[in-house]
N, C-alpha and C positions, 0 to 999 in steps of 0.2 A: 542695606540689609542683605546678607548672603543666605541663600537657601541651599541646603545640601539634600540630595536625594540618595536614598539607599536603594541599590538594586539587589534583588534577591534572585539568585539563579538556582534553579532546581536541577540537580544532577542525579539522574537515575542510572543505576547500573543494572544491566540485563542479567537475569538469572542464567547461570551457566551450569551445565551438567556434562560430565564425561560420558562417552558412549557406553562404557561398562556399567555405569550407574543407571543409565537409561534402560539397559537390559534387565537389571535387577529390580528397579523400582518404577517401571513404566506406569503402572496404575496410579501410584502416588503422584508422580510427576504430572500425569494427565489431569488428575483431580485438582492439583494446585494450579495448573494452567487454566482449567475451566473456571476456577474461582477468581483468579487474579486477572485473567485475560492478557497477561504480559508474556511476550515471546520468550522462549528458552533457547539459548545458544547451546548447541551440542558440539563438543570438541572431540577430536580424535588425535591422539599423540600430542596433545597440547595446542592443537591448531583448530580454528573454527572449521566445522564440517557441514553443519546444517542448522536451520532455525525451525523450531517447533512452535506453531502458532495455532490459536483457536480456529476451528473450521469456519465459524461465522465471520471472523475477522478476515480470514483468507478470501472468502467469497466477496466481502465488501471491498477488499483491496483489488480484486480482479475487476469488479465493476468500475471502480475509480480509474484504474489503468485504461480500461476501454474508453471511458469518457475522455481522458487526457489524450489518448491516441487519436480519437476523433477530432479533437480540437487541433492537435498538431497537423493532421491531414488537411483540415480546413485552412490553417495558416499557410501551409505549403501551397495549397491551391491558389490562395490569394497572391502569394509571392510569385508564382509561376503564371499568373494571369489566367488561370483556369476557372473563371467565374462567369455567371450568367446574369443578364439584366433581370429585374424582378418578374416581369411578365413571362419571359422565357422560362425562368425557374418554376413559376407557378404551373405552366403547361406541362413541363417535365414531371413535376411532383404529382400532378393530377393523374398522369398515366400510371405512375408507380403505385399510387394509393387507390386507384380504381379497382 
């Protein structure tokens, strides 16, 4: 018996606005952005110029980037053998947290 699986791919296209439209319809575009929370690509002369994103989404993205950068620094420290044994790390942390 053969079983066939169907794969469904969701393709979403980002909303795009030309810069002149942004100038004329800024309030409407911002209202739509706040409702949909989907980024808007702003183009100038037909080329991507900027992304307009919801402020909360931007803050969340910054927090995620900081976490990922911290993980990357930790991985680099391990690769460069800049690590401490458990007891040594506890003493150092105690100084910082006191």
